[in-house]
N, C-alpha and C positions, 0 to 999 in steps of 0.2 A: 458472491464472488465463488467459484467454487477454488477450494487450498488445492494444488499437486502435489503440496511433501511437508514433511512435517511442520519447517518454517515459516509456508506460508497459513498452517495450518494455527500457529499459535499468535500469529498476526491480525490474522480474520476474527481469532476470537479477541480478540484486545482490541479492534474494533466495534466488534459486536458489545463489549464491558465500555464504548466509548470515552479509553487511554488515551491523553494527548500526550504526546510528546515534544517536546523542540526538535527541530530539527536544520543538522550546522547542513548539510549539503545532501545530493542525491547524487545517481546514475543511472542512465537504463542503457540496456544493449540487448540484442539477439542472441542467442546460440544458436548457430545451425545444427549444432551436432546432436542436439536435444527437441531442437524447435520448439522453444518456449524464450519469454522474457523472463530479462535476469533484472529484477529494480531491488538497487542496495542503497539503504535507507542510513546516511551519518547522524546519530543523535548526536546535541550537543554532549551530552552524557550517554557510560555504555559502550556495548559494541555493538558495530555494523550491524541492519537486519535484513540478510535476505528474503525478497519473496520472486517463485518461479510463478509465469503465468503464460495464456494462450495467449495466443495474438490479438485473439476476440476479447478476451480479459481487460487488453490492456488498451484496447480502442475505444471499450464503453468505459473504461477510468479517465482515457483521455478526453472523453467527450462529458465526464462529468467536472472535469477541473477544468474545460474553457467557459460551461454555464452551473457553476453553484447552486444549488440550492440554501435558499436563509436560511437560518436556522437561528435561535434566540438562546444565548449564552447565560442569559438568568431564566430564573423556572416561573413560571407564571404564581401570585401572591392569590 
């Protein structure tokens, strides 16, 4: 996922580092002025996280959410 703003870069870096946060709720909307999808994540602790992405990036994320890949929560021994 390519980041289009500093906040998105920070969020992508945290995902790459596999940081997990508890999410209270989230909202998503389209900004006609900038032609981007705006995702606002409200974690249970801390400030809201804003992510700007293109429509194609949002569609890819939606596809991944519909059919998530299975991952192991426990490290292999």
